[in-house]
N, C-alpha and C positions, 0 to 999 in steps of 0.2 A: 672184128668179132662182133655178131648180134647177140645181145643180151636177151635170152628167153624170157617170154612173157612168164612161164610158170615159176621161173627163178626170182624173178622181181616180186610176184604176187606172194610167193612163199616167204620171202624175207620180210615184206611188209607185215604178213599175217604174224610171223614170228615175234617181229617187234611190238605190234599191238598187243600181243599176249603178254609180253614183258612189262609193257606199261601197265596192264590190267594187273599184274602181280603187285606192282607198286601200290595201287589202290587196296589190294588185299593187306599188305603190310600197314599202310596207314589205318585201314579198318582195325586190324589187329591191336595196334598201338592205342587208337581211341577206346577199344574195348576193355584193355588192362587198365587205362587211365580211369574209365568210367567204374570198374569194379573197385577201384581204391577209393571212389569216391560215392560209393553205394549206388550208382546208377549207371548202367551200361549205355542206355541210350544217349544220355546227355556226353558221355565220353566220347562215343563215336560222332554224334552231331558235332560237337566242338572241332574234332579232327578234320571232319569233312569241310567246316566253314574254313578252317586255316587252310586246306588244301586247295579250295576253290578261290579265296582271295589271293594266295600267295601264287597260283597258277596265273590267275588274271593279270596280276603285276607283272610276273615274268613275261607273259605272251605279248603284251602291250609295249613293256619298257624293257625287255631282256636285252634286245640287240643294242639299244643305246648304251645300257649299262655295261655291255661287254666290251664295246669300242672304246668307252671312256677308261674303264678297267684296265685294258689293253694298251693304252696310250697311243692309240690308232688316231691320225689325224686325215682329214678330208683333202684331196689333192686335186689338182685343176689338169685339164687336158694339155695345156701348155707346159706344166710342169714335167709331166710323164706321157707324152703324145703316144707311145707305142703301147703303154700299159691300157691306155684308154681305148684306142682302136683295136687291140686284141680282145678286150673285154665285149666291146661292142658286136665285133664280128662272131665271137662265140655265142653271145646271147641271141642273134639273129639265127645261127645255126641251131640252138637249142629251142628257139621258138618262145622265148621268154623275155620281159623287159630288161633293158640293161641295168644291171646292178650298179650301186655307187661303188666309187674306188677310194680305198683309204691306204694310206701307208704307215707303217710302224719304223720309227729310226732305230734299228737295231741291226747290228751286224751277223745276227743268226739267219739262216736260211730258212724261212717259214710262210705259211700262208694260211687264211681260213675264211669261211663265209659265214654269216649270221644272217638273221631275218626271220620273220614269221612265214613268209610266202614270197614268191618270185616278184610281186608287185611291191614288196617292202624288204629288200635284200642288199647286201652289199659284200665286196669281196676285199679283204685286206692282205696286203704283201709286206714283207719286212724290206727294208732298204738293202739289206744284204743279199736278199734272193734277187733283187733287181740288178745288183751289180755283178753277180757271178754267173746267172744263168743266160744261156744264148736264146735267140728268139723261138727257137723249136720247143726248148726246155721250158720256158716260161710260160709259153702257150699250153703244153702239157699241163702244167701246175693250175693254170687259170681254168681250163676246161675241167680239171678235177674238182674245183671248188664251184664251178657253174653247174656240175651235175649235182652236187648236194643240193643247190638251189632248186633246179629242176625237178629233182626227185622229191623234194620237201623234206629232205634230211635236216635242213637248217631248222625247221619248227620241231621236228622230232627230238632232235638233240637238245635243244633249247629247253622243250619240255622235260625230257629226261633229266636235264640238270637241275630243273626246278623240283621235280618228285623226289630225287635224292636230298635236295635242301629240306622239303618238308619232312622226310623221314628222318633227318638228322635233327631237325627243330623239336619235332614229337618226341624222340627218344631221350633228348636232353631234357624236356620238360618231364618226362617220365621218371627219369633218373633223380632229378632235382626234388620231384615230389616224395621220392622214397627218404631221401636225406631230411627233408622238411616234416617229416612225421605223418605223410598220406597213408603209408602201409600200416603204421601202428593205428591209426584212426579207423582203417578198414578192418583189421585185426579185433580192436575192441568192440566195435559195433556188430561184430559178427558172431553172437552169441551161439554157442553150441557147434560153431563150425570152424573153429581156429586152426584145424588141419587144412581144411579147404582154402582158407584164407592165405596160409603158409605156401600151399602150391601155387596159388595165383601170384603171390610175391616173386616166389621163385620162378615161374614162367615170365612174368613181366620184366624182371631182372634179366634174364638171357634173352628176351626178345629186344628189350632196350639196348644192349650191348651188341647184339647181331645184326639188327636192322639197318644201322647204317652201312655196315661193312656189306651185307647183301645187296642193299640198294647201289652201293658203289660199284660192285661186280656187274650187276645187271647194266647199269649206265655203260660201263667198259666194254661189256659183251655187244650192245647195240652199237657203240662206236667202231668196233673192230669189224664188224660184219658189213656196215655201211661204207668203210674205207676200201674194201675189195670192190664193192660195187660202184663206187664212184669211180676208181681207177678203171674199170672196164668201160663205163660209160664216158669217161674222159676219151679213151681210144676211139670211141665211135665219133665222138665229136671231131677230133683233130684228124682222124683216118691215119694216124701216125703213132702207134703205142711206144717207139723207142724215144720219143721225145719226153714223154712223161718217165720213162724207165730211165733215161740218162740224168733227168733232174733228181729223181730219187736216189741215184748213185751219189751225186754231189752233195745232197743232203745228208746221207748216211755217214759221209766222209768229214762233215762239217765239224772243225776243230774246237768250235765253241758254239753248239747248239741251243745254249740256254738264251730264251727270250726274257729279258729281265722282268717285264711286268706280267708274263704269264702266270697263272697258279692253277691249282687243282680244279678250280670250278670252271676253267675255260680250257684246260689242257686237250680234252677230248675234240675241241674243234679244228685243232690244227692239224696240217697235212702230215705232219709228224711230230712226235712228242716234243715239246718245247723245253724239256728239261735236260740235263746233262745225262747221258746215257750210263746205265749201271746194268751189270749182268747178274742174273741169279733167277732163282725158282720164284720167290716172291716178288721181285721186281717184273716179272714176266707175267705173273698172276694179276698183278695190280696196274698193268700197261694199258693206257688208253687206245693203243694202236696195235695192229697185227705186226709181226717181224717185217721189217722193210726189205730184208732179203727174200722173203716169200713174195710180197708185192712186186718186186721187180722181176721175178720169176715169171709169174705168171704174166706179166705184161709182155715179156720177152717171147712168151710161147703163141703169143696171139698173131 
């Protein structure tokens, strides 16, 4: 199945629009902080400085922090020859440099890719995945992660995670400022405008509470859309969609899918949710991945 150029372009446009919305959220939080301290411009400037510094740190050091946080270790070709040869072969097919290989010693079946671009990328798999998957299934999983690298999803998903972190950081600062008396200072200095100050305080509180939730939902929406794209791209790389479909079926039936060192900051990077599966509307709403049954269905239709 060939992925249409229009679909890829549309997906990238929607993703950039979502990132733009993150900056709107950050600017709004900065505005409210500025209103509390009688200077909108200072609030916005501080928020943007925090966003830029945090983003630069995430851009250049995010992948190493993710690998360390996940307990991933670098492995040699002698230790896992087939893993290395498959990654090399898929990289040649994808037309990108060969990513570094890492393994997490964990019985759960999972994998993820990270990095800022194809020249600085890595693919990590769990020891449980290597133990259970046959060659075609492992190739399908690695092709999925290779697609994330080739399509620059790794950079985008890493930056999306950084944006959510910034929103949470600024929201936390705003809420703490209310408790520290920033809102009272604003009200006392706003002579003749007490009602307006109360309105700003109410808006600020609502924004501070909802912004992290909205940011998290946006990050998850980005992740879910890109998982479908990576599945389709993997099928074109391997020319064998049933390989990845079979791998996803095994992952779906994993009796212990919990990756011990996975957390909410890294969950969206994995090929499947690294937590124990729970059902329910709220769980589905906050899921970092599309339903695995839907992914399998799309692959089987190719």
